[in-house]
N, C-alpha and C positions, 0 to 999 in steps of 0.2 A: 597547937599546930593542927588545925582541922581543915577539911576540904570543903570548898564551895561546890557541891554536887550540881547545883543548877547551872552554874557557869561552865563547869566541866562538860556537862551533857550538851550545852549549847554549841560547843566546839565541834561536835561530831554529827555531821548531817545525817548519817545512816540511822541514827537513833530515832529519827522521826518517821521511819518507814512503817508501813502497815501491811498485814497479810490477813486475808479472810476477815477484814473489818477490825482486827486487833493490832495494837502497836507491837512491833517486833522487839523481842528480848534477845540480845546477843550474848549467849552463854557459850560461844564458840571461840573465845579468846585464845586458848592454847593453840589453836590451829592458825591463828593470825587475828590480831585485833582490828577494830575499825580505826579510821584515821581522821584527824582533825581537818577542817576545811583548809587550814593554812598549809597542810601538806599537799593537798590537791592543787592549791593555787601555786605553790612553789614548783611543782613538777610541770604544770601547764606553762608557767612563766618561763621556765628554762627552755622548753620546747619552742616557745614563741620567740624568745629573744637571744638565746645563747646556744642553740643546737648545733654543735660542731664537734669534731674530734679534737684531741688535745695537741698542744705544742705547735700550733700554727701561728703565722705572722699576721693574723687578722682578728678583728674585734670579737667575734663570737667564740673563736678558739681561745683567745686570751681570757674571756669570761669563764670558759670551761676550765682552764687551768686554775683560775682563782677559786672556782667552786670545788675542785678536787682538793685543793689545799684546805679550804674552810671545812670540808667534810672530815678530813683527817683530824683537824684541830678540835672539831665539835665532838667526835666520837672519843677522842683521847680524854676530853673533859668528862664525858659520860662514864668512862671506864677507870679514870684515875691513872693514866699513863702518858707517855710522850707520843706525839703524832707520828713519828717514824716507826712506832711499834704496832701500828694498826694496819691491817691489810683488808681490802675490800674484794668481794667475789660474788659469784652468783647466789650462793646460799651456804649454810653451814656444812652440809654434806660434801659439796664440791671442795670447799676449803679444807675440810678434814682429810679427804682423799689426797689433795695436793700436799698437805703437810706429812701425811703418813708415808707417801712415796719418798719424800725427801729424807725423812727419818730412817726409812728402810735402807737407804744407801749406807748407813753407818752400822746396821745391825748384822750380827753373825748367827749362824746356826747354834741353837742352845740358848740364845737370849730369850727373855720372857717379857710379855706385855700382859697387864692385868686390866680386865674390863668387868662390867657388872651386869647382872640380870635386870637391874632397874632402869637401864639406860635406853634411850632412843637408839635405834639401830644405826643411825648416822654416826654414833660414837662407839660402834661395835664392829660392823663389817669392814670399815677402812683399816682397822687394826688386824682383823682376821686375814685380810688380803696379804699381810706380810708373812703368813705361814709358808708362802711359796719361797721365801728366803731361809726357811728352816727355823723361823721364830715360833716359839710356843706361846699360845694365848691361854691364860688362866681366867676363869670367870667367877666373880664373887657372888655368893648366894644372898638371898634376902630372908628376913623374918616374915613368914607368911601371914601371921596374925595382924600385923600393922603395916606391911609393905615397906619396912625400913631395911637399910643395908645391914648385913651381918658384919659388924666391924671386927669381930674376932676372926671370921673367915678372911676378911681383907688382910688383917695383920699376919695371918698364917701364910697367905699366898705371896706376900711381898718378901723378897729375899735378895741375895746378892746377885742373882741372875736377872732380876727385874730391871728393865730399861725404861719403861714408861707405864704409868697408871692413867687410864682413861676413865673419867668419872663425870656424872651429871651433877650440876649444882642443885637441880631439883627435877623430880620425875615429871615428865610431861603427861603421864597417864594418871597417876594417883597423887601427885602434888608433894611427895616427900622431899624435904630439904635435907641434903646430906651435909655432914660435918666436914667441910672442905679443908679447913685448917688442919684437922687431925690427919686427913688423908695426905695432905702435902707434907706434913712432918714425917709420917711413916715412909713415904716415898723418898724424900730427900735424905733420910738417914742411910739409905742404901745407894744413894747417887742416882736414883731414877727421876725421870722427868714426869710432870703432871700436866695432863691435858683436860681442861674443864669445859664441858658443854653447858653453857649458861643460857641457852636459847629460851628455855621455859622460865627461868628465874628472872630474866632481865626486866619484864614489865612490873615485877612485884617488889623488888627491893634494890637498894643501892649496891652496885658492884664496885669493889675497890681492889684492883688486881695487885697493887703494891702490898696491901694488907694481907691478901690471900697468899702471896708469894708463889702463886702457881706459875708454871713456865709458859703455858699457852691457855687461851680461853676463847671460845666462840660464842657469838650471839647473832640474832637476825633482826633487822630493823622492823620487819613486818609483824614481829611479835611484841614490839613496844611502840605501837602507834605510827609506824612508818611504812614505806614500800618494801618491795622484795629486794633487799640488799643483805648479803652475808658479810659478817665481820669476824676477823681473826686478830686477836692480840697475841703477840709473842715477845718475850724478853729480847731486847736488842741483840744480846750476845748469841742467842740461838738463831734468830733470823739472819744474822750475819754469817755465822759459822756453817749452817746447813746450806745445801746446794739444791735449790728448787729446779724442777724441769721447766725450762723457759726457752723462748725463741732467741736466736743469736743477736738480732738487732736490739732486743729489749734492754733497757737500762739494768745495770747491776747494782744500782743504789737502793737503799731502803726507803720506803717499802715497795718500790716499783718492781723489784726483781721477783716479787711474789704475786703481783697482780697481772695475770696473763691477759693479753688482748685488750680491746676497748672496754672500758668500764661502763656501767649503767649510770650515765651522767644524770639523767632525769631522776633516777632513783636516789642518787647522792643528794640532789637538791631536796627531795622529799625527806631524806634522812636528817639533813640539817634542820629542816622545818619541824620535824618530830622532836628533836632535841630542844629547839627553840620553844616549842609548846611546853615541854617539861620545865624549861627555865622560867617561862612566864608563870606557870603554875607555882613554882617555887617562890617567885617574887610576891605573888598574891598571898601565899601562906606566911612568908617571913620577909617583909619588905627590907629588913636590915642586911640582907645577904650582900656580899661584896663582889662576887664574881660568878661565873657560870657554874663552876663545880659546886659552890655553896648552894646555889639555887636548885641545882639538880638534886643535891643531898636533901634539901628541905622538901622538895616534891616527892621524892621516893620514900623518905621517912614517914611523911604524912599518909601517903598511899598505903604503905605497909600497915600502919595502925588501923586505917579504915578497912582495909581488906581483911584484917584479922577479925574484926567484928562481923563482917559479912560471912566469913568462913565459919565462925562459931554459930551464927544464925542458921546457915545452910546445913551444917553437919547435925546440929541438934534437931532440926526439922526432919531431915532424912531418917534419922534414927527412930522417929515416931511412926514410920510406915512399916507395918509388920512384915510384909512380904518382900521387903527391899533389903538387898545386901550392899553395904557400903564398904569399899576397900580403902585401906590406908589408916592413918592415925585418926582416932575418934575421941580420945581423951581431951576434954577442954583444956586441961592444964598443959598439954603438949602440942597444941595447935600452932605454936610458934615455929614448929618444925614441919609445917606444910604450907604450901601456897593455897589460895582459894580455888583449887582444882580437885574435883572428886570423880571417882569412877564408881558406877553402880550397876546392879542388875536387879530386875524384878522377876520374881518367881512366875513362871508360866508365860513369859514374854521374851522374845528375842530382842537384843539391843537395837537392831535396825527398825523393828516394829515400834519400839518405844520412841526412838528418835523421830520417826515419821509422825506418830501421834502428837508429839510435842511440837514438831514443826508445823503441823496443821493448826495448832493453837497459837502460832506466832512465836514459839520458844525454840531458838536454834541451839542445838547441841550436836556433838559429834558421837559417832558410834564406830566400833571396830577395835583395832589394836594400836592405832596412832603411831605405828612403827616401833612401839615398845614390845617387840615380838618376844624377847626373852622373858618379859614379865607375864604376858598373857599365856605363854606356854607353861611357865612355872606354876601359875595359879590354876591351870587346867581349863581355861575359858577360851582359848584360841579357836578350837574347833566348833564352838557354839556361838561364835559371833563377837567375842571380846566383851567390851563394856559399853555403857553409855557414859560419856564424859561431859561433865558440867564444869565450865571454867569461867571464873569471874575476874574482872579487872576493876580499876577504880571508877569507871563510868557506870558500873552497875549499882543497883540499889536493893535495899531490904524489901521494898514493895515488889520488885521483880522476883526475888527469891520466893516470896509468899505466893505469887502467882504460879511459879514452878511447882511448889509443894502441893498446892491445890490440884494442879493438873496431874501430878504423879499419884496423888491419893485417888483421884477419879479413875485413872487408868488401872491402878491396882484393884479398886473396887469392881470395875467392869470385868477384870480378869477373874476375880473370885466368883462373881455371879455367873459368868459363862461356864466355869469349871463345875460349879454346883448344879447348874442346869444340865450339863452334859452327863454328869454322874446320875442324875435323877432319871434321865431318858434311858440310860443304859440299864 
């Protein structure tokens, strides 16, 4: 099961861009991937032919209703659940606040929620907001040497007062993949719910909410080759039992009772097209697949294997740069526990300066804390600019990694030369 990288790259128009005479390398995937042309066409076609609000007695509104249904069916196939267990919204953070407010209605003073220092703040602050109801929030520490979750600390913090554990599937800053099944088991043993932030993991590996047995899970389409649409999965029993804040005329059926206001219809059209892209990729990899879920599985499994090779090449190359600090898992035997996302710092250079120098070379990376504030504070880098983050997806190549490594070596060498010159003058 191998990927046809040439075909994949042909689907993404942005990959042909140039800057300063050099082809652009998009290593900014964790902040949002590029999109296939089919996604752009689907969104444009919706606005041209079907642009209307829902539930009207005319053609464009009928088309919009059909689109909304098809989007729920498509994302259900992507996550491995039923279509009425999927809620759309503006983004993961907004949906998490929506859910946290509803869950907060059931909580009492003395109840506890567990969060982690590894997570994006979108899966931290919405739960801290419930402190106003007398809820106590506990935070799980990390192992500083490899930026993995301290599972012993997690087990210690989960107790009979725990009502919910909020955990990231994978760290958006350093790529660490968490052992979600173990977290779910520990939480469910005391009757606690589990909320999984899978935004960062979604473009890298197959998500199967039934196998994970989590109660809730979020992801965002713009992280897996689609437009800005937030996605929330919830077990039907919870979405039915909980009471969302909603307008009186709004439907009380699932999933509509959770989807406030008019949805981003052109975004839903792009979401369906993004999943169709993965389905087409899956059919090209394994022509014998029988349905959309099997095609998605084939596409994600092949992408996972390909990205692991990219990750190994990137990590081993970065470790050869003497003045570079690489955060997270670096042992080649343990790279299955990280996505191809790395955070680095170069001695003598601020992250924003490095990102700018890379950007001038046509290599796009992020710098800062990426909203993983608990992690940058824990590692002591928040006040000095955070990290440079390099994030790969399946449209990236080994050749692009080599160009990055060459650029970083040049930047590191220039820094060393400048420091030696300064010392000589002094």
